[in-house]
C-alpha positions as CSV (number, residue, x, y, z in Angstrom):
1,M,0.1,-0.1,-0.1
2,R,3.1,2.3,1.1
3,H,4.6,1.8,-2.4
4,S,1.3,2.0,-4.3
5,A,1.1,5.6,-2.5
6,L,4.3,6.9,-3.3
7,G,3.6,6.1,-6.8
8,N,0.5,8.0,-7.1
9,D,2.1,11.0,-5.5
10,R,4.9,10.9,-8.2
11,F,2.3,10.6,-11.2
12,Q,0.4,13.5,-9.5
13,S,3.7,15.5,-9.3
14,K,4.2,14.6,-12.8
15,L,0.9,16.1,-14.1
16,E,1.2,19.3,-11.9
17,L,4.7,19.7,-13.4
18,R,3.3,19.1,-17.0
19,A,0.3,21.7,-16.0
20,L,3.0,24.1,-14.8
21,K,4.9,24.0,-17.9
22,Q,2.1,24.4,-20.4
23,A,0.5,27.2,-18.6
24,T,0.9,30.8,-19.7
25,L,3.6,32.6,-17.6
26,N,2.1,36.2,-16.7
27,V,5.2,38.2,-16.7
28,L,5.9,42.0,-15.6
29,A,8.9,43.6,-17.1
30,V,10.2,46.8,-15.3
31,D,13.1,48.9,-17.1
32,D,13.7,52.3,-17.6
33,E,15.1,51.5,-21.1
34,P,12.0,51.8,-23.7
35,S,14.4,49.2,-26.0
36,I,14.7,46.7,-23.4
37,L,11.1,46.5,-22.9
38,E,10.3,46.4,-26.2
39,L,12.6,43.6,-26.9
40,L,11.4,41.9,-24.0
41,Q,7.6,42.5,-25.2
42,S,8.2,41.0,-28.5
43,A,11.1,38.1,-28.0
44,L,9.7,36.3,-25.1
45,P,6.5,35.3,-26.6
46,E,8.2,33.8,-29.1
47,L,10.0,31.4,-27.0
48,E,7.9,30.6,-24.1
49,N,4.0,30.4,-23.5
50,C,3.9,33.7,-21.8
51,T,2.6,37.3,-21.7
52,V,4.7,40.1,-21.0
53,T,3.5,43.2,-19.2
54,V,5.7,46.3,-19.3
55,A,6.3,49.1,-16.5
56,A,9.0,52.0,-17.5
57,S,9.6,52.7,-13.2
58,A,9.3,51.1,-10.0
59,A,6.3,53.5,-9.1
60,E,4.3,52.4,-12.2
61,A,5.6,48.5,-11.6
62,L,3.9,48.7,-8.1
63,Q,0.5,50.3,-9.9
64,K,0.5,47.3,-12.3
65,I,1.3,44.9,-9.5
66,E,-1.4,46.1,-7.0
67,A,-4.0,46.3,-9.9
68,A,-3.4,42.8,-11.1
69,E,-6.4,40.5,-10.5
70,K,-3.8,37.7,-9.4
71,P,0.1,38.1,-9.0
72,F,2.2,37.9,-11.7
73,D,4.2,34.8,-12.1
74,C,7.5,36.1,-12.6
75,L,9.1,39.9,-12.2
76,L,11.9,40.9,-14.1
77,V,13.6,43.9,-12.8
78,D,16.3,46.4,-13.7
79,I,18.4,47.8,-10.7
80,Q,19.3,51.0,-12.0
81,M,16.5,53.4,-12.4
82,P,15.8,56.6,-11.4
83,G,14.0,57.2,-8.6
84,T,13.5,54.2,-6.7
85,T,16.1,51.7,-7.7
86,G,15.1,48.3,-8.5
87,I,16.3,46.9,-5.0
88,E,14.1,49.3,-3.4
89,L,11.4,48.2,-5.8
90,L,12.3,44.5,-4.7
91,R,12.0,45.4,-1.5
92,Q,8.6,47.0,-1.3
93,I,7.0,43.8,-3.6
94,R,7.9,41.5,-0.8
95,S,5.8,43.6,1.1
96,T,3.0,43.5,-1.2
97,P,0.2,41.2,-0.3
98,G,0.3,38.1,-2.4
99,N,3.8,38.5,-3.6
100,L,6.1,37.3,-0.9
101,E,7.2,34.2,-2.8
102,T,6.2,35.8,-6.4
103,P,10.0,35.0,-8.3
104,V,11.9,37.9,-9.1
105,I,14.8,37.8,-11.6
106,M,17.2,40.9,-11.5
107,L,18.1,41.7,-15.2
108,T,20.6,44.3,-15.1
109,A,24.0,45.5,-16.5
110,M,25.0,45.9,-12.8
111,N,27.5,43.0,-11.8
112,D,29.3,44.2,-8.7
113,R,29.2,42.0,-5.8
114,A,27.5,44.3,-3.7
115,Y,24.8,44.7,-6.0
116,I,24.5,40.8,-6.4
117,E,24.5,40.3,-2.5
118,E,21.9,43.1,-1.7
119,A,19.6,41.8,-4.4
120,F,19.7,38.4,-3.1
121,L,19.2,39.7,0.8
122,E,16.3,41.4,-0.3
123,G,14.8,38.0,-2.0
124,A,15.6,38.0,-5.6
125,F,15.3,34.2,-6.7
126,D,18.1,34.8,-9.7
127,Y,20.7,37.5,-11.0
128,I,21.2,37.7,-14.7
129,T,23.6,40.3,-16.4
130,K,23.1,42.1,-19.7
131,P,23.5,41.3,-22.2
132,F,21.5,38.2,-21.7
133,D,20.8,35.1,-23.5
134,F,17.0,34.8,-24.2
135,F,17.0,31.0,-24.2
136,E,18.7,30.8,-20.5
137,L,15.9,33.9,-19.7
138,R,13.6,31.2,-20.4
139,S,15.0,28.6,-18.7
140,R,15.6,30.5,-15.4
141,M,12.0,31.7,-15.5
142,N,10.6,28.3,-15.8
143,A,12.9,27.2,-13.2
144,A,11.8,29.9,-10.9
145,H,8.2,29.8,-11.5
146,L,8.2,25.9,-10.8
147,L,10.3,26.2,-7.6
148,M,7.9,29.2,-6.3
149,M,4.7,26.9,-7.1
150,E,6.1,23.8,-5.1
151,R,6.8,26.3,-2.2
152,I,3.4,28.1,-2.1
153,K,1.8,24.7,-2.5
154,T,3.9,23.1,0.5
155,Q,3.1,26.2,2.6
156,S,-0.5,26.2,2.0
157,S,-1.0,22.4,2.5
158,S,1.3,22.5,5.8
159,A,0.0,26.1,7.5
160,S,-3.9,26.0,6.5
161,I,-4.7,27.1,10.0
162,K,-3.4,29.9,10.9
163,N,-3.2,29.2,14.6
164,L,-1.6,25.7,14.3
165,R,1.0,26.9,11.9
166,E,3.7,27.0,14.1
167,E,3.1,23.4,15.4
168,L,2.4,22.2,11.8
169,D,6.1,23.7,10.5
170,F,8.0,22.5,13.3
171,N,6.6,19.0,13.3
172,Q,6.1,18.4,9.8
173,R,8.0,15.3,8.7
174,F,11.4,15.5,6.7
175,S,14.2,13.8,5.5
176,F,18.0,14.6,7.2
177,E,19.2,15.6,4.1
178,D,16.5,18.1,3.5
179,P,17.5,21.8,3.3
180,L,15.1,23.6,5.5
181,S,14.3,26.8,5.1
182,I,14.7,29.0,8.3
183,E,12.8,32.1,8.6
184,G,13.4,35.4,10.7
185,L,16.9,35.3,9.5
186,E,18.5,38.7,7.4
187,R,21.4,36.8,5.8
188,C,20.5,33.6,5.3
189,L,19.4,32.4,1.6
190,R,17.3,29.5,0.9
191,Y,19.2,26.4,-1.1
192,V,18.6,27.4,-4.7
193,E,18.8,31.1,-4.0
194,F,22.1,30.4,-2.3
195,D,23.2,28.3,-5.4
196,N,22.2,31.1,-8.0
197,Y,24.2,33.5,-5.8
198,I,27.6,31.7,-5.8
199,E,26.9,31.1,-9.6
200,Q,26.9,35.0,-9.9
201,L,29.7,35.7,-7.7
202,S,31.7,33.2,-9.9
203,R,31.3,35.4,-12.9
204,S,32.4,38.8,-10.9
205,S,36.2,39.7,-11.8
206,R,36.8,40.3,-8.7
207,F,35.7,37.0,-6.8
208,D,37.9,37.1,-3.6
209,S,35.4,34.9,-1.6
210,W,35.8,32.0,0.8
211,V,33.4,29.6,2.2
212,T,33.3,28.1,5.6
213,A,31.2,25.2,6.8
214,I,29.7,24.8,10.2
215,K,27.9,21.6,11.1
216,L,25.5,20.5,13.7
217,R,28.0,17.9,15.8
218,D,26.8,14.3,15.5
219,A,23.9,15.4,13.5
220,E,23.0,12.3,12.5
221,Y,22.3,10.9,15.9
222,R,20.2,13.9,16.9
223,F,17.9,13.6,14.1
224,D,15.0,11.6,16.1
225,L,12.3,10.2,13.5
226,N,9.7,10.7,16.3
227,D,10.6,14.2,16.7
228,F,11.2,16.1,13.8
229,G,10.8,19.6,15.8
230,A,13.4,19.2,18.0
231,F,15.9,19.0,15.2
232,R,14.4,21.9,13.2
233,H,14.8,24.0,16.3
234,A,18.3,22.9,16.7
235,I,19.1,23.9,13.1
236,S,17.0,27.4,13.8
237,D,19.3,28.2,16.9
238,I,22.3,27.5,15.0
239,G,21.3,30.0,12.2
240,M,20.4,32.3,14.7
241,C,24.1,32.1,16.3
242,I,25.9,32.1,12.8
243,E,23.7,35.3,12.0
244,K,24.5,36.9,15.3
245,T,27.9,36.2,15.2
246,S,29.2,36.8,11.9
247,Q,27.6,40.1,11.4
248,A,31.2,41.9,11.5
249,A,32.2,39.6,8.8
250,G,29.2,40.4,6.7
251,A,28.8,36.7,5.5
252,V,26.0,35.4,3.6
253,Y,24.9,31.8,4.8
254,S,22.7,28.9,3.9
255,Y,21.5,25.7,5.5
256,R,22.5,23.1,2.9
257,G,20.7,19.6,4.9
258,A,22.3,17.2,7.1
259,G,23.1,19.5,9.7
260,V,25.6,21.6,7.9
261,F,25.5,25.2,6.9
262,L,27.7,27.1,4.3
263,V,29.1,30.2,5.1
264,V,30.5,32.8,2.5
265,T,32.7,35.7,3.2
266,H,34.7,38.2,1.3
267,G,38.2,39.0,1.4
268,R,40.7,37.6,4.1
269,K,40.0,40.2,6.4
270,N,36.0,39.7,6.8
271,T,36.7,35.8,6.9
272,E,39.3,36.0,9.8
273,M,36.4,37.9,11.6
274,L,34.1,34.9,11.4
275,P,33.6,33.2,15.2
276,T,35.6,30.7,16.4
277,E,34.3,27.2,17.2
278,E,34.4,28.0,20.7
279,H,32.9,31.3,20.4
280,L,30.0,29.9,18.3
281,N,29.2,27.3,21.1
282,R,29.1,29.7,23.9
283,K,26.6,31.6,21.8
284,L,24.6,28.5,21.2
285,R,24.5,27.6,25.0
286,A,23.6,31.3,25.5
287,V,20.5,30.6,23.0
288,L,19.5,27.5,24.8
289,S,19.6,28.6,28.0
290,N,17.5,31.7,27.0
291,R,15.0,29.4,25.5
292,C,14.9,26.9,28.8
293,A,16.3,24.4,26.4
294,S,17.7,21.1,28.2
295,V,19.3,19.6,25.2
296,H,23.3,19.9,24.6
297,L,24.5,21.2,21.4
298,K,27.7,21.6,20.0
299,T,28.9,22.8,16.3
300,V,31.9,21.8,14.5
301,K,33.8,24.2,11.8
302,S,35.6,23.9,9.0
303,S,38.7,26.0,7.9
304,P,37.9,28.9,5.4
305,V,38.3,27.5,1.8
306,A,39.1,29.9,-0.9
307,M,36.9,30.2,-3.6
308,R,39.2,32.1,-6.3
309,S,37.6,30.7,-9.6
310,F,36.4,32.1,-12.6
311,S,33.8,29.3,-13.2
312,K,30.8,28.0,-11.7
313,S,32.3,24.4,-11.6
314,G,35.5,25.7,-9.4
315,A,33.2,27.7,-7.0
316,F,31.1,24.8,-6.4
317,V,34.3,22.6,-6.0
318,A,35.1,24.9,-3.2
319,L,31.6,24.4,-1.4
320,N,32.1,20.5,-1.6
321,K,35.7,20.9,-0.3
322,A,34.4,23.2,2.8
323,L,31.7,20.1,3.5
324,E,34.7,17.6,3.5
325,N,36.6,19.7,5.7
326,V,34.1,19.8,8.3
327,K,33.3,16.4,8.2
328,E,37.1,15.6,9.0
329,R,37.1,18.1,11.6
330,E,34.0,16.4,13.7
331,S,35.8,12.7,12.7
332,G,39.0,14.2,14.4
333,L,37.7,15.6,17.3
334,R,36.0,11.9,17.9
335,K,39.5,10.4,17.5
336,G,41.0,12.8,19.6
337,M,38.4,12.0,22.4
338,A,39.1,8.3,22.2
339,A,42.8,8.4,22.1
340,L,42.9,10.6,25.2
341,S,40.7,8.2,27.1
342,T,43.1,5.4,25.7
343,H,46.4,6.7,26.4
344,H,46.1,8.6,29.3
345,P,43.4,6.7,31.6
346,D,44.7,8.3,35.1
347,S,45.0,12.0,34.1
348,S,42.2,14.3,35.4
349,T,41.6,15.6,32.4
350,S,40.9,12.1,30.9
351,R,38.7,11.2,33.8
352,K,36.9,14.3,33.1
353,Q,36.6,13.8,29.6
354,E,35.2,10.4,30.3
355,V,32.4,11.5,32.8
356,E,31.6,14.0,30.2
357,G,31.2,10.9,27.6
358,R,29.2,8.9,29.9
359,L,27.1,11.9,30.5
360,F,26.5,12.3,27.1
361,D,25.9,8.7,26.3
362,T,23.3,8.6,28.9
363,V,21.4,11.5,27.6
364,L,21.8,9.8,24.0
365,K,20.5,6.6,25.4
366,E,17.3,8.7,27.0
367,M,16.9,10.4,23.6
368,Y,17.4,7.4,21.0
369,G,17.1,4.3,22.9
370,D,19.5,1.5,23.1
371,N,18.9,0.4,19.3
372,T,20.5,3.3,17.7
373,Y,23.4,5.6,18.5
374,L,24.8,3.3,21.2
375,A,24.2,0.1,19.4
376,R,26.6,1.1,16.7
377,K,29.3,2.5,19.2
C-alpha cells in the first residue's frame, strides 16, 4: 500500500509539473530603457508561452502589481532606474500582499558583488547580467516559477490553519538531508537562491570569496524520526547563532541539509572575523539557556576554503571541499577523544572527559534508545 501511495504521489507530481509547463506565464518586466522593454515584450512570447506586461519605473510597476487580479508569475526587474531603484522596488514587492513568494529575477547591467549580494538578501530568486541570452532567461524563468509554485503549495498544505502554523511547521516530516528553510534571518539564503548567488559571484572579475562549513555535531544521531520539531529547532538555533556572530564579517550563509551550513565571506580580513568554534558554541549555549532548552548542542567548524575561481564549477568545488573539511574536523574530534581516553586513563583531564562522555551517552540513550546510537558505538 505504501509503495502504491508513493507511486500515486509521483504520478500526481508529474501531472502538476506538466500542467505548470503548459500554463501561460504572466510576466511583468520593469526597466527604464524602452528598447529593453520592447525587446522583452516581442521576443519572450516567441520563445515561451507567456504574456509580458511592461513598466518603465518602480512606481508604474507597483501600480500594475496592485491592480493585477492575481499576482504575476514572474517579475524581471532592472536595478539602475531613476528614482526608486530595482533593489528598493524588490523590497516593496515583498511587502505587497500576495507577492512574498513571487519569483523576481534581476535583469541588469550591474555585476558588482555589492549589487548581487543586496539583491539576493532582499529576496531575488536569480540575477542575470546584460547582455543576456533569451534561451537562458526562459530556462531560469521556468525554474523560478516551478520552484515557487511548489513552495506555495507546501506552505498552504502545511499551514492552512493559522493558529496551528507553528506546530505544523516544526513537526512536519522531512528527511535528514532536506535543506530546511529558516525564517526570520536577514542574511540566510534558501538552497536554490544560494546556488544562484554563488554562480553570479563566480562571474565577477573580483571574486575573492571564501566558504566555511559549520555543522551540528553528531547531527545524524540527533535526527530523531519521532521528533522532527526538536531537530528543526536545533537547526534554527544554530542559524540564529551564525547570524549574530558573523555580522561583522558580512557573511551570507545557507542551510544545506544534514546539519550543515555554508558561510560565504569576501576577502581574508572579513573571513578572519568569523567566530571561532569555541565562540560559536558559547553563543549556542546562551541561546539554548534563554529558551530553557534542556538539550546539549555543539557545532564543529571547518577551516575557510578559498573560492578564487572564475568558473561556476570551480566555485562549487570549493563548497564541496568545505563540506569535506567539516566532516574531517568532526571525525578528528571523535578520534581525539577516544585517544585521550586510551592513552591517559589516570589523568584528571581524561577522567573529566570520561565522565562527560558517559553523561553524553546517557543523554543519547534517553533520547534515542539502545538500538540506535549506542548500538553503533
